[in-house]
C-alpha positions in Angstrom: 25.0 32.8 -9.8 28.1 32.6 -12.1 26.0 33.3 -15.1 24.3 36.3 -13.3 27.7 37.7 -12.3 28.9 37.6 -15.9 26.1 40.0 -16.9 28.1 42.7 -15.1 31.0 42.2 -17.5 31.6 44.2 -20.6 32.8 42.9 -24.0 36.1 43.1 -25.8 36.3 44.5 -29.3 39.4 43.7 -31.4 40.4 46.4 -33.8 43.6 47.7 -35.4 45.6 50.5 -34.0 49.0 51.6 -35.4 49.4 48.3 -37.4 48.6 46.0 -34.5 45.4 44.4 -33.3 44.3 45.4 -29.8 41.4 44.3 -27.5 39.4 47.3 -26.3 37.0 47.0 -23.4 33.4 48.2 -23.7 31.6 48.3 -20.3 27.9 47.4 -19.9 25.6 50.3 -19.1 24.9 51.3 -15.5 23.4 50.2 -13.1 25.1 46.8 -12.7 23.1 43.7 -13.4 22.5 41.9 -11.1 22.1 44.9 -8.8 24.8 45.9 -6.3 24.4 44.0 -3.0 24.2 46.7 -0.4 23.4 44.4 2.6 27.1 44.0 3.5 27.8 47.6 3.0 24.9 49.2 5.0 26.9 50.0 8.2 29.7 51.5 6.1 27.2 53.5 4.0 25.6 54.9 7.2 29.0 55.9 8.6 30.0 57.5 5.3 26.7 59.4 5.2 27.1 60.6 8.8 30.6 61.8 8.2 29.4 63.6 5.0 26.6 65.2 7.1 29.1 66.4 9.7 31.3 67.9 6.9 28.3 69.5 5.2 27.3 71.0 8.6 30.6 72.9 8.5 29.0 75.2 5.9 26.7 76.7 8.5 29.2 77.1 11.3 32.4 78.3 9.6 32.7 82.1 10.0 34.3 82.2 6.6 33.3 79.3 4.4 34.9 81.0 1.4 38.3 81.0 3.0 38.1 77.3 3.8 37.0 76.5 0.3 39.7 78.7 -1.2 42.4 76.8 0.5 40.8 73.3 0.4 40.1 73.5 -3.3 43.8 74.3 -3.9 44.9 71.4 -1.8 42.7 69.1 -3.9 44.0 70.5 -7.1 47.6 69.7 -6.0 46.7 66.2 -4.9 44.7 65.3 -8.0 47.5 66.6 -10.3 50.2 64.8 -8.4 48.4 61.5 -9.1 48.9 62.3 -12.8 52.6 62.9 -12.3 53.1 66.6 -11.5 55.7 67.5 -8.9 53.9 70.7 -7.9 53.3 71.4 -4.2 50.7 73.5 -2.5 53.4 76.1 -1.8 54.3 76.2 -5.5 50.7 76.9 -6.5 50.2 79.6 -3.8 53.5 81.3 -5.0 52.4 81.1 -8.6 49.0 82.6 -7.8 50.6 85.5 -5.9 53.1 86.2 -8.7 56.1 84.9 -6.7 58.4 82.3 -8.3 57.5 78.6 -7.7 60.2 76.0 -7.2 59.0 73.6 -9.9 58.6 73.8 -13.7 55.9 76.3 -14.6 53.9 73.8 -16.7 53.4 71.7 -13.5 52.0 74.6 -11.6 49.9 75.7 -14.6 48.3 72.3 -14.7 47.3 72.6 -11.1 46.0 76.1 -11.6 43.9 74.9 -14.5 42.3 72.3 -12.1 41.3 75.1 -9.7 39.7 77.0 -12.6 37.9 73.9 -13.9 36.5 73.1 -10.4 35.3 76.7 -9.9 33.8 76.8 -13.4 31.9 73.5 -13.0 30.5 74.6 -9.6 29.4 78.0 -10.9 27.5 76.3 -13.8 25.8 73.9 -11.4 24.9 76.6 -9.0 23.5 78.6 -11.9 21.0 75.7 -12.6 22.9 74.0 -15.5 22.5 70.2 -15.3 25.4 67.8 -14.9 25.6 66.5 -18.4 27.9 65.5 -21.2 27.9 69.1 -22.4 29.0 70.4 -19.0 31.7 67.6 -18.8 33.1 68.8 -22.1 33.0 72.4 -21.0 34.9 71.6 -17.7 37.4 69.6 -19.7 38.0 72.6 -21.9 39.0 74.7 -18.9 41.1 71.9 -17.4 43.2 71.6 -20.5 43.0 75.2 -21.6 46.7 76.0 -21.0 50.0 74.2 -20.7 50.5 70.5 -20.9 47.5 68.8 -22.5 46.3 71.9 -24.3 47.0 70.1 -27.6 44.9 67.1 -26.7 41.6 68.3 -28.0 40.3 70.2 -24.9 36.5 70.0 -24.5 36.2 67.2 -27.1 35.5 63.5 -26.7 38.4 61.5 -28.3 38.4 60.5 -31.9 41.4 58.1 -31.5 42.3 55.1 -29.3 43.9 55.9 -25.9 45.2 53.4 -23.4 46.3 53.2 -19.7 49.8 51.9 -18.8 52.4 50.7 -21.3 53.9 52.5 -24.3 51.2 51.7 -26.8 47.8 50.1 -27.0 49.4 46.7 -27.8 51.2 46.5 -24.4 48.8 48.6 -22.3 47.5 47.5 -18.9 44.0 48.5 -20.1 42.5 49.7 -23.4 39.2 51.7 -23.1 36.4 51.5 -25.7 37.2 52.2 -29.4 36.7 55.9 -30.4 33.6 55.1 -32.5 31.8 53.7 -29.3 32.7 56.6 -26.9 29.5 58.6 -27.6 27.4 55.5 -27.2 29.0 54.7 -23.9 28.8 58.3 -22.6 25.2 58.6 -23.8 24.3 55.6 -21.6 26.2 57.1 -18.7 24.3 60.4 -19.1 21.0 58.5 -19.2 21.9 56.8 -15.8 23.0 60.2 -14.5 19.6 61.6 -15.1 17.5 58.6 -14.0 15.5 59.0 -10.8 16.9 55.9 -9.1 15.9 56.3 -5.4 16.9 52.7 -4.8 20.5 53.7 -5.3 21.9 56.0 -2.6 23.7 59.2 -3.8 27.1 58.0 -2.5 26.7 54.6 -4.3 25.7 56.4 -7.5 28.8 58.6 -7.3 30.9 55.5 -6.8 29.4 53.7 -9.8 29.6 56.8 -12.1 33.3 57.4 -11.2 34.3 53.9 -12.3 32.2 54.0 -15.4 33.8 57.4 -16.5 37.3 56.1 -15.8 36.6 52.9 -17.8 35.2 54.8 -20.8 38.2 57.3 -20.6 36.3 59.6 -23.0 39.1 62.2 -23.5 42.6 62.0 -24.8 44.0 63.5 -21.6 42.7 64.7 -18.2 40.3 61.8 -17.6 41.7 61.0 -14.1 41.4 64.6 -12.9 37.9 65.1 -14.4 36.8 61.7 -13.0 37.7 62.8 -9.5 36.0 66.2 -9.9 32.8 64.4 -11.0 32.5 62.9 -7.5 32.2 66.3 -5.9 30.0 67.7 -8.7 27.6 64.7 -8.4 27.2 65.1 -4.6 26.6 68.9 -5.0 24.1 68.4 -7.9 22.0 65.8 -6.0 22.0 67.9 -2.8 24.1 65.5 -0.6 26.5 68.5 -0.2 25.6 72.1 -0.1 29.2 73.2 -0.6 32.0 71.4 -2.5 33.8 70.2 0.6 34.5 66.5 -0.2 37.6 65.6 -2.3 39.0 62.0 -2.4 42.3 62.6 -4.1 44.4 62.3 -0.9 42.7 58.9 -0.2 43.2 57.7 -3.8 46.8 59.0 -3.7 47.5 57.2 -0.4 45.9 53.9 -1.6 46.6 54.3 -5.3 47.6 50.6 -6.1 44.4 49.4 -4.3 42.4 52.0 -6.3 43.8 50.8 -9.6 43.4 47.1 -8.7 39.8 47.6 -7.7 38.9 49.4 -10.9 40.3 46.4 -12.8 38.4 44.0 -10.6 35.2 45.7 -11.6 36.1 45.3 -15.3 37.4 41.8 -15.1 35.1 40.2 -12.4 32.2 42.6 -12.1 33.1 43.1 -8.4 31.3 46.4 -7.7 30.9 45.5 -4.0 34.7 45.5 -3.3 35.1 48.8 -5.1 32.2 50.4 -3.2 33.6 49.2 0.2 36.8 51.0 -0.7 35.0 54.1 -2.0 32.7 54.5 1.0 35.7 54.0 3.3 37.4 56.8 1.5 34.3 59.1 1.8 34.1 58.4 5.6 37.8 58.9 6.2 38.2 62.0 4.0 35.1 63.7 5.4 36.4 63.2 9.0 39.9 64.5 8.0 38.3 67.6 6.5 36.2 68.3 9.6 39.3 67.9 11.8 41.4 70.1 9.6 38.7 72.8 9.5 38.4 72.8 13.3 42.2 73.1 13.7 42.4 76.0 11.2 39.6 77.8 13.0 41.3 77.3 16.4 44.6 78.5 14.9 43.1 81.6 13.3 41.3 82.5 16.4 44.4 82.2 18.6 46.6 84.2 16.3 43.9 86.9 15.8 43.9 87.3 19.6 47.7 87.7 19.7 47.5 90.4 17.1 44.6 92.2 18.8 46.8 92.4 21.9 49.4 94.5 20.1 47.4 97.7 20.7 47.8 100.5 18.1 49.6 98.4 15.5 46.9 95.8 15.6 44.7 97.4 12.9 47.3 97.2 10.1 48.6 93.9 11.3 45.1 92.4 11.2 44.8 93.5 7.5 48.0 91.7 6.7 46.8 88.7 8.7 43.6 88.6 6.7 45.7 88.6 3.5 47.9 85.8 4.8 44.9 83.5 5.2 44.5 83.3 1.4 48.2 84.0 0.7 50.2 82.0 3.4 53.4 82.7 1.4 53.7 86.4 0.9 56.1 89.3 0.1 55.9 92.8 1.6 55.6 94.4 -1.9 52.8 92.2 -3.1 50.9 92.4 0.2 51.2 96.2 0.1 49.7 96.2 -3.4 46.9 93.7 -2.5 45.9 95.2 0.9 46.3 98.9 -0.2 48.6 99.8 2.6 52.0 101.5 2.3 55.2 99.4 2.1 56.5 100.7 5.5 53.2 100.0 7.2 53.2 96.4 5.9 56.9 96.0 6.8 56.1 97.0 10.4 53.0 94.7 10.6 55.0 91.8 9.3 57.7 92.5 11.8 55.2 92.4 14.6 53.8 89.1 13.3 57.3 87.6 13.1 57.9 88.5 16.8 54.5 86.8 17.6 55.7 83.7 15.8 52.9 83.9 13.2 55.1 84.6 10.2 58.5 83.3 9.4 61.0 84.7 6.9 62.2 82.0 4.6 64.6 83.5 2.0 67.3 85.0 4.0 67.4 88.0 1.6 67.3 91.7 2.3 65.1 92.4 -0.8 62.0 90.5 -2.1 61.9 88.5 1.1 59.2 85.9 1.5 57.3 85.2 4.7 55.3 82.0 5.5 52.3 81.6 7.8 53.9 78.3 9.0 51.3 76.8 11.3 48.5 77.4 8.8 50.4 76.1 5.8 51.4 73.0 7.8 47.8 72.0 8.3 47.0 72.5 4.6 50.1 70.7 3.5 49.3 67.4 5.2 49.5 64.7 2.6 50.5 67.0 -0.3 54.2 65.8 -0.5 54.8 65.1 -4.3 54.8 61.5 -5.3 58.3 60.2 -6.2 
């Protein structure tokens, strides 16, 4: 059995980088050999699939799926970028998008905004019938690193130099991915597995395998972690396991980041795919249930607040327009709202005043001019888990 397990392990290649010899790891192609033992994971796999099904069912019952996706995608962008070290919050991103001033360096918010654009671009390509492929990965990467930090790191191109994870150089790194001359060979094998019709490997298991393989190859100079997390959602949409892009694992990975890194290394050093998949499937189950819960709470909140506004009588019509705007701009100014909604400044001012009295909006700047108002209860649900890593 020991000999069999070793077939799951890759090989090390020694080569010179910057005047020192480093050992770069080259993973074996997928699927693992011997095959992943799913017998001990069957119950967890069933639970994860059921939770995913409940989440996917939201697509048919949400009155405004677009609204939920709009906000949920932005939460994922913040979380995924935080794992890479940005200090941007969801509030910062929403203020940036609505032309208000965020409270962190602009390059942090730009990085998060790029993530939203990359996610939307990839989904549009998939929905247009383009296959999930190396070409699409490069295109998405080009969008991800199009502006700001990382834009000098060959956006949309597989790397032509050695990268590393942890440490200050390849010689003292925690992990060194394949040498640059083997990146295309490794990614070609990954694409082959991506397109194989392997009905013996459930979609969630395939997604878990591909995520690790991508992270191990680390084919780009920058942005690998963010694109690797995006791939999970793209894979599940491409194979039909999800009709809408509603599953994002960044909060689970962020909350359990040391376990996440340890299990990736355990696959590389011991071939222990089963331990990784147990963690991954647990993440899918928990994340899907959290998303379902959050969606239901948002629906209940919007319904309750809409009823409060409708009870205003004559002012209700203009207040409802501002309320609709607040759902995609939970941090807003009167000036910007007036421009976006197409309603006069005094009318918006009056509507915001009514919503303040109802406890829906709260003024947060204490200024007389360019005041900002927050849809507190709504933003609080979205903000859960998005506190920046310190």
